[in-house]
N, CA and C atoms as a LAMMPS dump frame, in Angstrom:
ITEM: TIMESTEP
0
ITEM: NUMBER OF ATOMS
609
ITEM: BOX BOUNDS ff ff ff
-5.0000000000000000e+02 5.0000000000000000e+02
-5.0000000000000000e+02 5.0000000000000000e+02
-5.0000000000000000e+02 5.0000000000000000e+02
ITEM: ATOMS id mol type element x y z
1 1 1 N -249.27 -440.206 126.304
2 1 2 C -249.537 -441.307 126.905
3 1 3 C -251.094 -441.673 126.915
4 2 1 N -251.274 -442.68 126.618
5 2 2 C -252.903 -442.967 126.425
6 2 3 C -253.128 -444.074 127.857
7 3 1 N -251.965 -445.234 127.827
8 3 2 C -252.477 -446.113 128.548
9 3 3 C -252.278 -446.172 130.176
10 4 1 N -252.972 -446.877 130.815
11 4 2 C -253 -446.579 132.041
12 4 3 C -252.268 -447.399 132.837
13 5 1 N -251.497 -447.13 133.749
14 5 2 C -250.456 -448.136 134.578
15 5 3 C -251.517 -448.91 135.522
16 6 1 N -250.448 -449.632 136.561
17 6 2 C -251.002 -450.17 137.89
18 6 3 C -251.451 -449.043 139.016
19 7 1 N -251.793 -448.197 138.598
20 7 2 C -252.136 -446.952 139.398
21 7 3 C -253.602 -447.528 140.154
22 8 1 N -254.554 -448.654 140.489
23 8 2 C -255.496 -448.959 140.744
24 8 3 C -255.724 -449.068 142.352
25 9 1 N -254.42 -448.906 142.518
26 9 2 C -254.104 -449.103 144.291
27 9 3 C -254.678 -448.134 144.917
28 10 1 N -255.509 -447.952 145.918
29 10 2 C -256.061 -447.245 146.674
30 10 3 C -257.308 -446.188 145.756
31 11 1 N -257.585 -446.911 144.723
32 11 2 C -258.945 -446.016 143.945
33 11 3 C -260.158 -446.715 144.68
34 12 1 N -261.056 -445.921 144.357
35 12 2 C -262.268 -446.617 144.585
36 12 3 C -262.913 -447.735 143.637
37 13 1 N -263.781 -448.162 143.83
38 13 2 C -264.486 -449.09 142.603
39 13 3 C -265.023 -448.17 141.729
40 14 1 N -265.566 -447.423 141.403
41 14 2 C -266.419 -446.213 140.875
42 14 3 C -265.162 -445.702 139.84
43 15 1 N -263.933 -445.075 140.57
44 15 2 C -262.869 -444.572 139.73
45 15 3 C -262.148 -445.66 138.573
46 16 1 N -261.825 -446.638 139.177
47 16 2 C -261.277 -447.948 138.843
48 16 3 C -262.193 -448.124 137.273
49 17 1 N -263.719 -448.226 137.702
50 17 2 C -264.65 -448.33 136.52
51 17 3 C -264.388 -447.255 135.323
52 18 1 N -264.241 -445.838 136.304
53 18 2 C -264.401 -444.995 135.41
54 18 3 C -262.525 -445.208 134.158
55 19 1 N -262.008 -445.427 135.201
56 19 2 C -260.308 -445.617 134.171
57 19 3 C -260.545 -446.441 132.823
58 20 1 N -261.247 -447.782 133.482
59 20 2 C -261.127 -448.806 132.424
60 20 3 C -261.989 -448.242 131.002
61 21 1 N -263.316 -447.695 131.492
62 21 2 C -264.247 -447.098 130.439
63 21 3 C -263.356 -445.813 129.479
64 22 1 N -262.708 -445.12 129.953
65 22 2 C -261.672 -444.403 129.422
66 22 3 C -260.515 -444.825 129.089
67 23 1 N -259.856 -445.883 129.091
68 23 2 C -258.838 -446.558 128.395
69 23 3 C -259.746 -447.561 127.641
70 24 1 N -260.684 -448.44 127.418
71 24 2 C -261.401 -448.941 126.275
72 24 3 C -261.625 -447.905 125.427
73 25 1 N -262.333 -446.69 125.558
74 25 2 C -262.482 -445.951 124.377
75 25 3 C -261.407 -445.496 123.409
76 26 1 N -260.419 -445.126 124.278
77 26 2 C -259.02 -444.999 123.483
78 26 3 C -258.119 -446.054 122.987
79 27 1 N -258.177 -446.832 123.264
80 27 2 C -258.045 -448.388 122.64
81 27 3 C -258.59 -448.779 121.291
82 28 1 N -260.165 -448.586 121.252
83 28 2 C -260.631 -449.072 120.352
84 28 3 C -260.526 -447.745 119.484
85 29 1 N -260.166 -446.448 119.448
86 29 2 C -259.944 -445.303 118.748
87 29 3 C -258.439 -445.337 117.966
88 30 1 N -257.92 -446.065 118.496
89 30 2 C -256.52 -446.086 118.035
90 30 3 C -256.791 -447.338 117.28
91 31 1 N -257.464 -448.339 117.516
92 31 2 C -257.643 -449.565 116.458
93 31 3 C -258.077 -449.069 115.383
94 32 1 N -259.024 -448.355 115.327
95 32 2 C -260.045 -448.154 114.302
96 32 3 C -259.254 -447.191 113.211
97 33 1 N -258.687 -445.97 114.122
98 33 2 C -257.755 -445.135 113.519
99 33 3 C -256.463 -446.154 112.372
100 34 1 N -256.046 -446.96 113.123
101 34 2 C -254.899 -447.632 112.532
102 34 3 C -255.247 -448.418 111.293
103 35 1 N -256.645 -448.668 111.473
104 35 2 C -257.179 -449.393 110.04
105 35 3 C -257.894 -448.64 108.955
106 36 1 N -258.51 -447.346 109.114
107 36 2 C -259.054 -446.774 108.327
108 36 3 C -259.118 -445.325 108.515
109 37 1 N -257.958 -444.909 109.17
110 37 2 C -257.623 -443.459 109.089
111 37 3 C -258.336 -442.687 109.904
112 38 1 N -257.301 -441.362 110.342
113 38 2 C -257.937 -440.622 111.574
114 38 3 C -259.614 -439.659 111.119
115 39 1 N -259.352 -439.558 109.659
116 39 2 C -260.582 -438.682 109.49
117 39 3 C -262.233 -439.445 108.963
118 40 1 N -261.643 -440.523 108.748
119 40 2 C -262.552 -441.859 108.345
120 40 3 C -263.559 -442.349 109.891
121 41 1 N -262.492 -442.378 110.734
122 41 2 C -263.075 -442.731 111.933
123 41 3 C -264.217 -442.029 112.65
124 42 1 N -265.182 -442.287 113.062
125 42 2 C -266.258 -441.289 113.793
126 42 3 C -266.306 -441.936 115.3
127 43 1 N -266.54 -440.767 115.847
128 43 2 C -266.748 -441.177 117.472
129 43 3 C -267.898 -441.985 117.658
130 44 1 N -268.999 -442.279 116.885
131 44 2 C -270.158 -442.974 116.884
132 44 3 C -269.086 -444.492 116.721
133 45 1 N -268.67 -444.867 115.564
134 45 2 C -268.087 -445.846 115.556
135 45 3 C -267.352 -446.096 116.677
136 46 1 N -266.283 -445.653 117.511
137 46 2 C -265.426 -445.283 118.263
138 46 3 C -266.6 -446.048 119.607
139 47 1 N -267.318 -445.315 119.489
140 47 2 C -268.346 -445.687 121.031
141 47 3 C -268.989 -446.976 120.585
142 48 1 N -269.233 -447.47 119.231
143 48 2 C -269.87 -448.568 119.368
144 48 3 C -268.775 -449.794 119.473
145 49 1 N -267.557 -449.751 119.267
146 49 2 C -266.448 -450.594 119.18
147 49 3 C -266.484 -450.464 120.825
148 50 1 N -266.378 -449.874 121.544
149 50 2 C -266.095 -449.685 122.999
150 50 3 C -267.016 -450.172 123.871
151 51 1 N -268.354 -450.546 123.08
152 51 2 C -269.354 -451.02 123.863
153 51 3 C -270.15 -449.729 124.751
154 52 1 N -269.883 -448.382 124.176
155 52 2 C -270.648 -447.59 124.799
156 52 3 C -271.62 -446.519 124.387
157 53 1 N -272.259 -446.261 124.658
158 53 2 C -273.283 -444.731 124.072
159 53 3 C -272.213 -443.757 123.399
160 54 1 N -272.813 -443.091 122.418
161 54 2 C -272.261 -441.577 122.443
162 54 3 C -271.878 -441.052 123.288
163 55 1 N -273.077 -440.87 123.932
164 55 2 C -273.564 -439.966 125.164
165 55 3 C -272.288 -440.289 126.117
166 56 1 N -272.47 -441.296 126.516
167 56 2 C -271.226 -441.836 127.482
168 56 3 C -269.96 -441.578 126.857
169 57 1 N -269.611 -441.471 125.448
170 57 2 C -268.049 -441.519 125.104
171 57 3 C -268.014 -439.689 125.177
172 58 1 N -268.821 -438.805 124.823
173 58 2 C -268.499 -437.375 125.008
174 58 3 C -268.393 -436.923 126.358
175 59 1 N -269.059 -437.749 127.639
176 59 2 C -268.859 -437.56 128.758
177 59 3 C -267.221 -437.782 129.318
178 60 1 N -266.585 -438.454 128.877
179 60 2 C -265.159 -438.828 128.667
180 60 3 C -264.485 -437.759 128.135
181 61 1 N -264.85 -437.36 126.639
182 61 2 C -263.93 -436.801 125.841
183 61 3 C -264.61 -435.656 124.986
184 62 1 N -264.296 -434.428 125.257
185 62 2 C -265.463 -433.853 124.526
186 62 3 C -265.136 -433.909 122.864
187 63 1 N -264.374 -434.072 121.942
188 63 2 C -263.792 -434.521 120.52
189 63 3 C -263.45 -435.575 120.482
190 64 1 N -263.133 -436.016 119.241
191 64 2 C -262.581 -436.989 118.715
192 64 3 C -260.982 -436.833 118.745
193 65 1 N -260.31 -435.434 119.013
194 65 2 C -259.261 -435.299 118.983
195 65 3 C -258.582 -435.346 120.528
196 66 1 N -259.589 -434.866 121.311
197 66 2 C -259.502 -435.172 123.021
198 66 3 C -259.245 -436.842 123.327
199 67 1 N -259.921 -437.649 122.518
200 67 2 C -259.711 -439.32 122.839
201 67 3 C -258.376 -439.604 122.328
202 68 1 N -258.178 -439.034 121.606
203 68 2 C -256.365 -439.306 121.256
204 68 3 C -255.015 -438.925 122.099
205 69 1 N -255.481 -437.561 122.468
206 69 2 C -254.588 -436.299 122.983
207 69 3 C -254.365 -436.977 124.618
208 70 1 N -255.985 -437.146 125.129
209 70 2 C -256.22 -436.797 126.338
210 70 3 C -254.739 -438.045 127.089
211 71 1 N -254.108 -437.573 128.625
212 71 2 C -252.76 -437.94 128.773
213 71 3 C -253.033 -438.438 130.322
214 72 1 N -252.991 -439.67 130.503
215 72 2 C -253.648 -439.84 132.299
216 72 3 C -251.965 -439.92 132.751
217 73 1 N -250.753 -439.579 132.171
218 73 2 C -249.453 -439.729 132.764
219 73 3 C -249.169 -438.166 133.601
220 74 1 N -249.913 -437.357 133.247
221 74 2 C -249.35 -435.983 133.637
222 74 3 C -249.62 -435.946 135.152
223 75 1 N -250.784 -436.233 135.424
224 75 2 C -251.043 -436.191 137.224
225 75 3 C -249.843 -437.346 138.057
226 76 1 N -249.834 -438.353 137.02
227 76 2 C -249.139 -439.274 137.613
228 76 3 C -247.646 -438.742 137.995
229 77 1 N -247.198 -438.081 137.026
230 77 2 C -245.841 -437.636 136.935
231 77 3 C -245.649 -436.529 137.876
232 78 1 N -246.871 -435.718 138.014
233 78 2 C -246.657 -434.645 138.86
234 78 3 C -246.768 -435.15 140.337
235 79 1 N -247.385 -435.627 140.805
236 79 2 C -247.386 -436.6 142.234
237 79 3 C -246.17 -437.101 142.475
238 80 1 N -245.138 -437.946 141.542
239 80 2 C -243.972 -438.357 141.481
240 80 3 C -242.747 -437.408 142.188
241 81 1 N -243.15 -436.252 140.904
242 81 2 C -242.3 -434.973 141.731
243 81 3 C -242.644 -434.329 142.353
244 82 1 N -243.799 -434.302 143.008
245 82 2 C -244.349 -433.774 144.357
246 82 3 C -243.498 -434.278 145.523
247 83 1 N -243.162 -435.719 145.092
248 83 2 C -243.035 -436.423 146.572
249 83 3 C -241.672 -436.533 146.863
250 84 1 N -240.975 -435.887 145.709
251 84 2 C -239.358 -436.054 145.81
252 84 3 C -238.823 -435.109 147.009
253 85 1 N -237.672 -435.346 147.423
254 85 2 C -237.323 -435.217 148.968
255 85 3 C -236.873 -433.05 148.698
256 86 1 N -236.954 -432.216 149.57
257 86 2 C -236.852 -431.092 148.939
258 86 3 C -235.551 -430.424 148.856
259 87 1 N -234.613 -431.197 149.119
260 87 2 C -233.101 -430.804 149.099
261 87 3 C -232.625 -431.095 147.291
262 88 1 N -233.535 -431.75 146.657
263 88 2 C -232.926 -432.04 145.486
264 88 3 C -233.294 -430.855 144.32
265 89 1 N -232.533 -430.391 143.496
266 89 2 C -233.211 -429.249 142.262
267 89 3 C -234.357 -429.741 142.157
268 90 1 N -234.504 -428.767 141.101
269 90 2 C -236.064 -429.083 140.296
270 90 3 C -235.956 -429.964 139.221
271 91 1 N -234.976 -429.401 138.387
272 91 2 C -234.267 -430.828 137.319
273 91 3 C -234.17 -431.885 137.945
274 92 1 N -233.414 -432.546 139.267
275 92 2 C -233.355 -433.368 139.505
276 92 3 C -234.687 -433.897 139.986
277 93 1 N -235.3 -433.519 140.77
278 93 2 C -236.789 -433.839 140.575
279 93 3 C -237.803 -434.448 139.962
280 94 1 N -237.65 -433.736 138.629
281 94 2 C -237.937 -433.87 137.547
282 94 3 C -237.705 -435.105 137.003
283 95 1 N -236.26 -435.502 136.749
284 95 2 C -235.582 -436.519 136.115
285 95 3 C -236.422 -437.418 136.936
286 96 1 N -236.349 -437.92 138.268
287 96 2 C -236.139 -438.966 139.088
288 96 3 C -237.458 -439.188 139.385
289 97 1 N -238.734 -438.5 139.131
290 97 2 C -239.79 -438.617 139.24
291 97 3 C -240.675 -439.109 138.002
292 98 1 N -240.175 -438.528 136.931
293 98 2 C -240.612 -439.081 135.729
294 98 3 C -240.191 -440.708 135.81
295 99 1 N -238.454 -440.882 135.72
296 99 2 C -237.966 -442.194 135.811
297 99 3 C -239.08 -443.236 136.788
298 100 1 N -239.314 -442.822 138.115
299 100 2 C -240.028 -443.735 138.576
300 100 3 C -241.468 -444.083 137.784
301 101 1 N -242.238 -443.009 137.614
302 101 2 C -243.191 -443.174 136.639
303 101 3 C -243.017 -444.194 135.626
304 102 1 N -242.15 -444.167 134.776
305 102 2 C -242.139 -444.761 133.413
306 102 3 C -241.254 -445.918 133.681
307 103 1 N -240.581 -446.447 134.939
308 103 2 C -240.357 -447.81 135.385
309 103 3 C -241.396 -448.817 135.567
310 104 1 N -242.657 -448.01 135.792
311 104 2 C -244.217 -449.041 135.558
312 104 3 C -244.204 -449.518 134.638
313 105 1 N -243.994 -448.689 133.538
314 105 2 C -244.734 -449.472 132.033
315 105 3 C -243.947 -450.579 131.34
316 106 1 N -244.886 -451.278 131.055
317 106 2 C -244.457 -452.635 130.336
318 106 3 C -244.211 -452.385 129.217
319 107 1 N -243.809 -453.168 128.133
320 107 2 C -243.286 -453.211 126.786
321 107 3 C -244.581 -453.126 126.157
322 108 1 N -245.085 -453.719 126.214
323 108 2 C -246.727 -453.705 125.686
324 108 3 C -247.22 -452.236 125.549
325 109 1 N -247.616 -452.009 126.593
326 109 2 C -248.017 -450.668 126.529
327 109 3 C -247.123 -449.491 126.158
328 110 1 N -245.516 -449.366 126.223
329 110 2 C -245.016 -448.827 125.474
330 110 3 C -245.362 -448.625 124.017
331 111 1 N -245.346 -449.563 123.754
332 111 2 C -245.77 -449.881 122.03
333 111 3 C -247.056 -448.879 121.715
334 112 1 N -247.994 -449.157 122.527
335 112 2 C -249.334 -448.435 122.689
336 112 3 C -248.984 -446.934 122.55
337 113 1 N -248.003 -446.42 123.284
338 113 2 C -247.771 -445.115 123.526
339 113 3 C -246.88 -444.861 122.577
340 114 1 N -246.389 -445.491 121.887
341 114 2 C -245.386 -445.086 120.88
342 114 3 C -246.265 -444.462 119.228
343 115 1 N -247.12 -445.889 119.133
344 115 2 C -248.169 -446.012 118.248
345 115 3 C -248.77 -444.597 117.851
346 116 1 N -249.511 -444.044 119.585
347 116 2 C -250.222 -443.132 119.838
348 116 3 C -249.733 -442.097 119.144
349 117 1 N -248.424 -441.958 119.724
350 117 2 C -247.478 -440.765 119.493
351 117 3 C -247.66 -440.273 118.138
352 118 1 N -246.891 -441.441 117.238
353 118 2 C -246.605 -440.953 115.935
354 118 3 C -247.973 -440.57 115.345
355 119 1 N -248.998 -441.142 115.678
356 119 2 C -250.284 -440.816 115.361
357 119 3 C -250.555 -439.401 115.098
358 120 1 N -250.17 -438.753 116.365
359 120 2 C -250.524 -437.209 116.708
360 120 3 C -249.496 -436.445 115.595
361 121 1 N -248.412 -437.228 115.441
362 121 2 C -247.554 -436.555 114.415
363 121 3 C -247.687 -436.45 113.494
364 122 1 N -248.648 -437.429 112.675
365 122 2 C -248.457 -437.785 111.323
366 122 3 C -250.478 -436.83 110.804
367 123 1 N -251.201 -436.204 111.916
368 123 2 C -252.357 -435.535 111.757
369 123 3 C -252.015 -434.152 112.208
370 124 1 N -252.202 -433.428 111.03
371 124 2 C -251.966 -431.623 111.51
372 124 3 C -252.928 -431.375 112.659
373 125 1 N -254.194 -431.782 112.415
374 125 2 C -254.922 -431.319 113.757
375 125 3 C -254.379 -431.951 114.904
376 126 1 N -253.967 -432.887 115.127
377 126 2 C -253.764 -433.479 116.683
378 126 3 C -252.521 -433.322 116.819
379 127 1 N -251.607 -432.803 116.066
380 127 2 C -250.232 -432.05 116.357
381 127 3 C -250.401 -430.393 116.333
382 128 1 N -251.161 -429.984 116.064
383 128 2 C -251.284 -428.478 116.568
384 128 3 C -251.806 -428.44 117.711
385 129 1 N -252.979 -429.429 118.114
386 129 2 C -253.091 -429.74 119.313
387 129 3 C -252.612 -430.01 120.602
388 130 1 N -251.566 -430.398 120.134
389 130 2 C -250.44 -431.433 121.098
390 130 3 C -249.675 -430.373 122.302
391 131 1 N -249.746 -429.198 121.05
392 131 2 C -249.058 -428.282 122.369
393 131 3 C -249.502 -427.965 123.451
394 132 1 N -250.881 -428.006 123.088
395 132 2 C -251.844 -428.044 124.572
396 132 3 C -251.477 -429.161 125.621
397 133 1 N -251.146 -430.328 125.727
398 133 2 C -250.763 -431.585 126.095
399 133 3 C -249.26 -430.881 126.882
400 134 1 N -248.603 -430.199 126.059
401 134 2 C -247.049 -429.643 126.676
402 134 3 C -247.676 -428.626 127.817
403 135 1 N -248.487 -427.783 127.619
404 135 2 C -248.785 -426.697 128.104
405 135 3 C -249.25 -427.138 129.92
406 136 1 N -250.21 -428.446 129.51
407 136 2 C -250.511 -428.892 130.497
408 136 3 C -249.845 -429.825 131.508
409 137 1 N -248.78 -430.694 130.942
410 137 2 C -247.171 -431.034 131.523
411 137 3 C -246.991 -430.059 132.391
412 138 1 N -247.042 -428.69 131.737
413 138 2 C -245.896 -427.864 132.405
414 138 3 C -246.868 -427.219 133.628
415 139 1 N -248.195 -427.235 133.649
416 139 2 C -248.903 -427.026 134.768
417 139 3 C -248.637 -427.455 135.291
418 140 1 N -248.932 -429.305 135.393
419 140 2 C -248.593 -430.112 136.582
420 140 3 C -247.09 -430.417 136.921
421 141 1 N -246.133 -429.79 136.143
422 141 2 C -245.452 -430.081 137.113
423 141 3 C -244.898 -428.516 137.907
424 142 1 N -245.377 -427.083 137.435
425 142 2 C -245.216 -426.754 138.092
426 142 3 C -245.667 -426.452 139.635
427 143 1 N -247.146 -426.883 139.638
428 143 2 C -247.719 -426.983 140.888
429 143 3 C -246.935 -428.008 141.666
430 144 1 N -246.094 -428.94 141.302
431 144 2 C -245.562 -430.211 141.888
432 144 3 C -244.382 -429.619 142.389
433 145 1 N -243.639 -428.847 141.841
434 145 2 C -242.264 -428.341 142.096
435 145 3 C -242.554 -426.945 143.255
436 146 1 N -243.836 -426.35 143.036
437 146 2 C -244.189 -425.567 143.922
438 146 3 C -244.457 -426.235 145.054
439 147 1 N -245.013 -427.312 145.176
440 147 2 C -245.359 -428.107 146.535
441 147 3 C -244.004 -428.575 147.221
442 148 1 N -243.453 -428.849 146.198
443 148 2 C -242.284 -429.862 147.356
444 148 3 C -241.406 -428.541 147.65
445 149 1 N -241.424 -427.532 147.515
446 149 2 C -240.546 -426.466 148.03
447 149 3 C -241.425 -425.565 148.956
448 150 1 N -242.344 -425.408 148.8
449 150 2 C -243.397 -424.554 149.726
450 150 3 C -243.445 -423.101 148.583
451 151 1 N -242.823 -423.32 147.452
452 151 2 C -243.031 -421.827 146.513
453 151 3 C -244.114 -421.305 145.693
454 152 1 N -244.633 -420.608 145.715
455 152 2 C -245.627 -420.227 144.817
456 152 3 C -245.433 -420.529 143.508
457 153 1 N -246.699 -421.176 142.911
458 153 2 C -247.077 -421.649 141.624
459 153 3 C -246.502 -420.418 140.785
460 154 1 N -246.919 -419.565 141.16
461 154 2 C -246.688 -418.364 140.07
462 154 3 C -245.043 -417.658 139.764
463 155 1 N -243.853 -418.313 140.847
464 155 2 C -243.068 -418.196 140.934
465 155 3 C -242.536 -418.151 139.636
466 156 1 N -241.415 -417.217 139.226
467 156 2 C -240.949 -417.313 137.855
468 156 3 C -239.794 -418.697 137.638
469 157 1 N -239.098 -418.776 138.565
470 157 2 C -238.327 -419.854 138.633
471 157 3 C -238.915 -421.279 138.6
472 158 1 N -239.916 -421.017 138.89
473 158 2 C -240.838 -422.578 139.048
474 158 3 C -241.256 -422.737 137.832
475 159 1 N -241.809 -421.561 137.211
476 159 2 C -242.528 -421.826 136.035
477 159 3 C -241.596 -421.62 135.019
478 160 1 N -240.345 -421.496 134.961
479 160 2 C -239.607 -421.388 133.701
480 160 3 C -238.957 -422.945 133.694
481 161 1 N -238.834 -423.506 135.271
482 161 2 C -238.374 -424.948 135.252
483 161 3 C -239.255 -425.933 134.484
484 162 1 N -240.138 -425.561 134.872
485 162 2 C -241.668 -426.58 134.349
486 162 3 C -241.738 -426.59 132.967
487 163 1 N -241.81 -425.237 132.453
488 163 2 C -241.697 -425.31 131.027
489 163 3 C -240.708 -426.102 130.134
490 164 1 N -239.545 -425.418 130.948
491 164 2 C -238.426 -426.232 130.09
492 164 3 C -238.189 -427.596 130.244
493 165 1 N -238.808 -428.052 131.118
494 165 2 C -238.513 -429.743 131.449
495 165 3 C -239.687 -430.379 130.619
496 166 1 N -241.052 -429.308 130.523
497 166 2 C -242.054 -429.833 129.67
498 166 3 C -241.67 -430.127 128.099
499 167 1 N -241.306 -429.125 127.708
500 167 2 C -240.292 -428.876 126.48
501 167 3 C -239.596 -430.054 125.98
502 168 1 N -238.684 -430.185 126.959
503 168 2 C -237.546 -431.211 126.906
504 168 3 C -238.011 -432.998 126.469
505 169 1 N -239.042 -433.129 127.76
506 169 2 C -239.961 -434.332 127.479
507 169 3 C -240.651 -434.052 126.061
508 170 1 N -240.968 -433.672 125.528
509 170 2 C -241.875 -433.661 124.29
510 170 3 C -241.117 -433.811 123.241
511 171 1 N -239.781 -433.262 123.234
512 171 2 C -238.853 -433.562 122.317
513 171 3 C -238.478 -434.913 122.421
514 172 1 N -238.211 -435.452 123.734
515 172 2 C -237.513 -436.868 123.69
516 172 3 C -238.872 -437.67 123.287
517 173 1 N -239.969 -438.016 123.55
518 173 2 C -241.014 -438.744 123.046
519 173 3 C -241.162 -438.596 121.63
520 174 1 N -241.196 -437.524 121.105
521 174 2 C -240.899 -437.421 119.664
522 174 3 C -240.094 -438.186 118.676
523 175 1 N -238.617 -437.64 119.647
524 175 2 C -237.562 -438.552 118.864
525 175 3 C -237.865 -440.122 119.2
526 176 1 N -238.161 -440.581 120.138
527 176 2 C -238.587 -441.94 120.567
528 176 3 C -239.224 -442.271 119.472
529 177 1 N -240.548 -441.801 119.174
530 177 2 C -241.555 -442.286 118.242
531 177 3 C -241.051 -442.213 116.648
532 178 1 N -240.416 -441.476 116.499
533 178 2 C -239.584 -441.769 115.083
534 178 3 C -238.357 -442.411 115.458
535 179 1 N -237.417 -442.684 115.896
536 179 2 C -236.202 -443.226 115.802
537 179 3 C -235.811 -444.912 116.767
538 180 1 N -237.313 -444.881 117.558
539 180 2 C -237.161 -446.067 118.343
540 180 3 C -236.217 -445.706 119.507
541 181 1 N -236.259 -447.138 120.335
542 181 2 C -234.722 -447.24 121.473
543 181 3 C -235.394 -447.11 122.752
544 182 1 N -235 -446.65 123.665
545 182 2 C -235.592 -447.055 125.018
546 182 3 C -236.364 -445.543 125.357
547 183 1 N -237.632 -445.275 125.586
548 183 2 C -238.243 -444.056 126.078
549 183 3 C -237.499 -443.345 127.038
550 184 1 N -237.513 -444.659 128.573
551 184 2 C -236.703 -443.411 129.807
552 184 3 C -235.651 -443.125 129.617
553 185 1 N -234.555 -443.447 128.603
554 185 2 C -233.648 -443.157 128.081
555 185 3 C -233.612 -441.86 127.385
556 186 1 N -234.36 -442.132 126.112
557 186 2 C -234.549 -440.573 125.546
558 186 3 C -234.669 -439.45 126.701
559 187 1 N -236.095 -439.767 127.342
560 187 2 C -236.632 -438.512 128.246
561 187 3 C -235.111 -438.452 129.512
562 188 1 N -234.511 -439.187 129.916
563 188 2 C -233.453 -438.36 131.036
564 188 3 C -232.286 -438.107 130.119
565 189 1 N -232.402 -438.438 129.013
566 189 2 C -230.995 -437.994 127.817
567 189 3 C -231.335 -436.43 127.746
568 190 1 N -232.563 -436.287 127.325
569 190 2 C -233.095 -434.926 127.196
570 190 3 C -233.048 -433.712 128.336
571 191 1 N -234.28 -434.097 129.443
572 191 2 C -233.515 -433.451 130.796
573 191 3 C -232.181 -433.34 131.26
574 192 1 N -231.456 -434.166 131.095
575 192 2 C -230.125 -434.025 131.158
576 192 3 C -229.46 -432.959 130.431
577 193 1 N -229.515 -432.573 129.155
578 193 2 C -229.298 -431.777 128.406
579 193 3 C -229.896 -430.309 128.994
580 194 1 N -230.806 -430.516 129.519
581 194 2 C -230.923 -428.919 129.88
582 194 3 C -230.164 -428.294 131.016
583 195 1 N -229.47 -429.202 131.942
584 195 2 C -228.156 -428.836 132.811
585 195 3 C -227.011 -428.646 131.974
586 196 1 N -226.673 -428.939 130.817
587 196 2 C -225.38 -428.644 129.87
588 196 3 C -225.795 -427.145 129.264
589 197 1 N -226.921 -427.177 129.113
590 197 2 C -227.171 -425.662 128.143
591 197 3 C -226.346 -424.592 128.788
592 198 1 N -226.247 -424.325 130.564
593 198 2 C -225.205 -423.488 131.151
594 198 3 C -224.091 -423.504 130.221
595 199 1 N -223.294 -424.747 130.165
596 199 2 C -221.987 -424.973 130.201
597 199 3 C -221.579 -424.916 128.487
598 200 1 N -222.303 -424.748 127.555
599 200 2 C -222.383 -424.322 126.147
600 200 3 C -221.842 -423.337 125.785
601 201 1 N -220.94 -423.404 125.22
602 201 2 C -220.202 -421.605 124.615
603 201 3 C -219.995 -421.866 123.18
604 202 1 N -219.983 -421.069 122.762
605 202 2 C -220.072 -420.445 120.892
606 202 3 C -218.674 -421.113 121.042
607 203 1 N -218.745 -421.851 119.618
608 203 2 C -217.503 -421.997 118.872
609 203 3 C -217.236 -421.361 117.881
């Protein structure tokens, strides 16, 4: 997800300016790619459209792939999960933390997210690197789950829970990009499916 939510509260002026520059670069990248294709769009074109220098663009994003793939949501989700009550199970904490973050997203922003996801799935180079995105979310979730329970981040239960939740969310986002509907509902349904796995019997 590339769009920034209204999380400017508590951030300094410099951080807000940096966030807005990053958002402008990503917005212009998607606009250009939509009209002329991924391969035909250059970083120089994106920088010009965003009214920044190529050097500034590369301070924010190392490659063109990163412009599309970089996700601002992972740390937001991690913060929401780490703030959940310690009595909640890891799955419940993730479900409710993710729901809290997604509740902040307005419809126009969701349209941009869906467009970006569809682009990632349609470009082989982006699709291949999207696994790194899933791994990054898993790392954020593991840190959040460990923090809220006082458990070591390398604990097997924590690592498995984070990896499974991240994979389930990736499936949900891909299904939403393909089929439409309500993203929070897709994500919650996918996370709920995890609990059902232990009750599934072979027919």
